[in-house]
Residue, then its C-alpha position, 0 to 999 in steps of 0.5 A: m292057170e289058163d282058167l284063171l288068166p286066159m291068155d287070149d283076153p286082154l288083162n285088166a283088174l276087172t278081167i282078173r277079178s271076174h276069172a278068179l271069182d269064176v274059178a273060186e265058185r267052181l272049186e267051191k262046188e267041187l268041195g260038196e256040202e260043208q261038214h262041220c264035224f268029222i267025228e260022229g257021236c257025242q262030244r263027251d265021248w270023243a276022249n274015248l276014241p283011239s289016238r290018231n296015227g300019223p301026222l296032224t294035217v294043219g290048214i293055213d290061209v294067206g292073204y294080203v292087207r294094205d296099210h291104211r296109208k295105202q303105201r305097203n301090203f302086208e302078208l297075213i298068214a292065219g292058221k290053227s293047230d292043236g298039237r295035243q294027242 
């Protein structure tokens, strides 16, 4: 938390935005190179792979969107899951 909101600096929107960007960039670098697929081989052979063991992990992203009249914010939750086994 100290990385995002240093307590020694006065807080304003620009400071928070700047610190959030710095933290996001640092975390992105820690992730390493993006990997588009975690299964090797030809896609037509994927059905021959053994079934997965254990639960399916699902990724979800959350954000806030302001309405066009700028009166309210809406929480937006996006995710995708394929429950097939």
